[in-house]
N, C-alpha and C positions, 0 to 999 in steps of 0.2 A: 744861564739857561734855566728855565723853569721846567723841571721834569716831574711828571705825574705818573704814578703807578696805579693801575685801575684793574678791577675784576668785578664781574657782575654775575648774577644768577637769574635764570629764567624759569618760568612755569612750563610744564609739559603741554604738548598739544593733546586735546581731548577729542576722541572720535569713536564712532560706532564701528566695530570690527566683527567679522564672522569667524575668526579663529585666532590662535596665539602665535602662529608661525608663518613667515613669508607672506605678509599681508600687503596688498596694494590698496592703499586707502584713497578713495576718490574724494573730490572736493565736497560732494554732497553728503559724505560721511563725517566731515570735520565739524565738530561742535564748537570748539574754542581753539584758537591758535595761541601758541605760547607767547608770553610777553615778559619783559624785564620786571622782576619783583623786588630786586634790591641790588645795590652796588656798594663797593668799598673802594676808597681811593686815598692816596697818600702823596703829599709833596715830598720830593727827595730830601732826606735828612731831617724832615719834620718829625716830631715825637709822636703825634697823634694820627691815627687812621680815622678818616671820615666814613660814616656809614649812613646810607639813606635807603629807606624801603617804602614801598607802596602801603604797607601795613601801618607804619608809624607816621609817615609824612604825607601820605596821599600820593597817588600816581603822578599827577601833574607837577607837584612840587619836587618829587624825586627826579623826574625827567628834566625839569628846569635846572636843578642843581647839577646834574651831570653835564648838561649843555654849558653851563657857566664855567665849570672846571675845565672842560676841554677848550673853551674859548680863551682861557687864561694860559694854557700850557703851550710851551714851545715844542716839547717832545712828550710822547706818551709811551710808557713801558707796559707790556702785558705779556701773557703767555697764550699763544694762539688767538690773540686779539684781532688780528687782521682778518681772520675768517669768522670769528665768533663775536667777541665783545663789541667792536666798533660797528660792524654791520647791524647788529641788534639795536645799538643805540641810534644809529642813523635812521633806522625804520621808525623808532619811537619818536625821533625829532620830526620826521616827515608827517607822521600821523597826528602829531601835536600842533602842526602848522608852524614849526620853527624853521628858520633859515639854517643852512649849514654853519657849524661853529667855525671860527677862524682856523685856517690850515695849520696843521701841526705835523711834526715828524713822528714816525712810529718805530719803536724798537720791539719787535716780536721775538721774544726769547726762545719760543719753540723753533722758529726758523734758524736761529743761531745754533741751538742744540743739534738740529738735524743736519745742518750744513757743516759744522766744524768737528763734530764728534760722532762716535758710534757706540751708543749705550744699548743694552738689551731692551730697554724701554725708554721712550722719550716723554713719558708722563711726568708732570711737574713733581709729584710726590716722590717718585723713584729717584729722579735726578737730584733733588735737594737732599734726600736722605743719603744717597750714594756719596755726595760731596760733603756730608756732615754739617750742613748749614741750616737744618730745620726740618720740619715735616708738617703736613697738612693736619687739620683738626679732624679727629675721628667723629663720625656721625651715624645716624640710623639709616642711611641710604635713601632710597626713594620715599620712604615713610616720612622723612624730614620735610620733604616738599609737600606731601599730602597734609601733614599736620600744620605747616605754615599757612597753606591755602585755606585751611579751616579756621585760622585765627588763633591757634594755640600759642600762648605767650611764651611758654617754656621752649617750644620749638623755635620760635623766632629768636630767642636769646642764643640758642645753639647756632642758628643760621648766621646771626651777626658774628659770633665768634669764628665760625668757619670761614665766612667771607673775608673778614679782616685778617685772619691768619694767612689766607691765600695771598693777600696783598703784601704782607710782611715777608713771606718766603720768596715771593716774586722779586721784591726789591733786593733781598739778600742774594738771590741768584744773579740778578743784574750786576751787583757789585763783583761777584765772583767771575762772571763771564766778561766783564768790561774790556779787558785787553784783547779778547777774542772776537769782538764785534766789528766786522769789517766795514759796515756801512753806518756807523754811529754818526748822528748829527755832530758837526764840527763845533766844539766849544769856542774856538777862536772867532768864528763868525758871529755867534750869538752874544759873546761877551765883549765884542768890540776890540779884541787885541790885534788881530790881523797880522801877527808876526809869527816867528817860529819858536817862540819861547813859552808855549802853552800846549799841553797835551790835547789833541783833538777829541779824545774820548772822555777824559775825566776833568780836564781843565786845569790840572796841576802845572805849575811852572817849574817843578823840579825835574828837569830833563837832563839826561846825560848823553854827551856826544859819543857815539859808538859806530865808527866806520862810515862808509858811504853807501848810498842807494843809487843804483844805475838804471837808466833807461837805454834805449837803442843809441841815443846820441848825446846824452848828458849825464852828469854826476851831481848828486845832491848830498848835503849833510844828512846823516841818519841819526835819529835820537831814540833812546829808550826812556820811557817815563818811569821815574823812581816811585811814583805814586801808585799807578795801577799795572804797570808792566807793558803798556802798549808801545809798539814800534811805530815810528812816524818818520817822515823826511821833511827837510826844509823846503821852502818854496823858491829859493834862489839857486841857480846853477853855480857850482863851484868854479867852473871854467867854461870858456866859450868854445873849446875845441870839439870837433865832431869825431865820432868813432867811425872809421872807414868800414863799410860793409861790402861784401862780395855780391855782385849782382849777376 
């Protein structure tokens, strides 16, 4: 399975406003809408993080590169990407006249964090620091975006560092959360195994038989992955007997 971790940055919307608090901005007040200004991406277990920006590569080439990477991916890992990164990219593809990229599965780690755990904050930086697996790159806040949009090369170097580090810590969090992801794409389907001797989440064949998994009418072999810790069950019933239920 080809797994791509991706993170992007966008420019802010620019508008005429009459105050600083509780503003309702009309469409006739909008001067410029936000757009993707850069993205970083990394193939799982690859050494290098790829970085593309409108500043360095040009807007069209950057969007084409993102489209090509998604076209190649079986699964895409991100943090809040289902609400932010992927819809932003889809809009850019539409505006560029590109067809949708080939379908891919999505692993949104923010959804996993919210569903499986209760942290004081679900922000990426808090979670990875709490787990001791990294931290985001410190930057100058909104001023970094202002400086990048004005073409400041030093600011763009920091933006690249910040964007790439986000991808690195997102992949680290993916590894850490792997056994906790209930809807992860099944490696057995993508890798062509089709049997019970491969972990559905990480693809490891180092599985240990531990007990049985039960449904209302059947029993299955239960496995624990020695690679990532994921629990799974076999696809074949251990017996054909039905469990009697009271009606």
